[in-house]
C-alpha positions in Angstrom: 0.1 -0.1 -0.2 2.9 2.5 0.5 4.3 2.5 -2.9 0.8 2.8 -4.2 0.6 5.9 -2.1 3.5 7.1 -3.5 2.4 6.2 -7.2 -0.5 8.5 -6.6 2.1 11.3 -5.6 4.1 10.6 -8.7 1.0 10.4 -11.2 0.0 13.8 -9.7 3.1 15.0 -10.1 4.1 13.9 -13.9 0.5 15.4 -14.5 1.2 18.6 -13.1 4.4 19.3 -14.7 2.9 18.5 -18.0 0.3 21.0 -17.3 2.2 24.0 -15.6 5.8 23.6 -16.5 6.6 26.3 -19.2 7.9 24.6 -22.3 9.4 21.0 -22.7 10.1 19.4 -18.9 13.5 17.9 -18.0 13.2 13.9 -18.8 13.5 13.3 -14.8 10.3 15.5 -14.3 8.4 12.8 -16.2 10.1 9.7 -15.6 7.2 6.8 -14.8 6.9 5.6 -11.5 8.7 2.1 -12.3 11.8 3.9 -13.5 12.1 6.4 -10.6 14.7 5.9 -8.2 14.1 3.9 -5.2 14.8 6.9 -2.5 12.4 9.0 -4.5 9.7 6.4 -4.3 10.1 6.4 -0.5 10.1 9.8 -0.3 7.1 10.1 -2.6 5.0 7.5 -0.7 6.3 9.2 2.9 4.6 12.6 1.7 1.4 11.1 0.4 1.2 9.1 3.7 1.6 12.8 5.9 -1.0 14.3 3.4 -3.5 11.4 3.8 -2.8 11.4 7.6 -3.7 15.3 7.8 -6.6 15.0 5.6 -7.9 12.3 8.0 -6.9 13.5 11.3 -8.6 17.1 9.8 -12.2 15.2 9.5 -11.5 15.9 5.8 -11.8 19.8 6.6 -8.6 20.0 4.2 -11.0 20.8 1.8 -11.4 24.5 3.4 -7.7 25.1 2.7 -6.6 27.5 -0.1 -4.6 25.8 -2.9 -1.5 27.5 -1.7 -1.7 26.0 1.9 -2.2 22.8 0.2 1.0 23.3 -1.7 2.9 24.7 1.1 2.1 21.1 3.0 3.3 19.2 0.3 6.5 21.4 -0.4 7.5 21.5 3.4 6.9 17.6 3.6 9.0 17.3 0.5 11.8 19.2 1.8 12.1 17.3 5.0 12.5 13.8 3.0 15.3 15.3 0.8 16.8 16.2 4.1 16.3 12.4 4.9 17.7 11.0 1.8 20.7 13.8 1.2 23.5 15.0 3.5 24.4 18.3 1.9 21.4 18.7 -0.6 21.6 21.8 -3.6 19.8 24.7 -2.2 17.3 24.4 -5.0 16.4 21.0 -3.5 15.3 22.5 -0.3 13.7 26.0 -1.6 11.2 27.4 0.5 7.7 28.0 -1.0 8.3 31.7 -2.1 11.3 30.6 -3.9 9.7 27.7 -6.2 8.8 28.4 -9.5 4.9 29.1 -10.0 4.7 26.0 -12.0 6.1 23.8 -9.0 4.1 25.5 -6.4 0.9 24.7 -8.6 2.2 21.1 -9.1 2.5 20.5 -5.5 -1.1 21.7 -4.8 -2.2 19.3 -7.3 -0.5 16.7 -5.7 -2.4 17.7 -2.2 -5.7 17.7 -3.9 -4.9 14.1 -5.8 -4.5 12.6 -2.5 -7.1 14.6 -0.9 -9.6 13.0 -3.6 -7.9 9.4 -3.2 -9.0 9.3 0.5 
């Protein structure tokens, strides 16, 4: 089940990148789940579980959050996973919400909403 949750995250990421990324996305951005590195699958599953728990613990009142609030939650959970998997990550991997490009902010919100719908 853990990897299935990660798959929801990854499919929402790919869909969001295709929708929001300006121009042609980097191949790594749209790599299918089966070809995604193991650390990234684990991270996607962990963030998906965090979002699922948040939705459940709030009794689904996350529907009242703004898209920005939803995206910020995903981004913050992802940053924690980057720190878990990398000793000294590149600054762009752990950039705070205001420094993220618009396409990534929108994609993170899409991820939250996809996980929320799957509940």
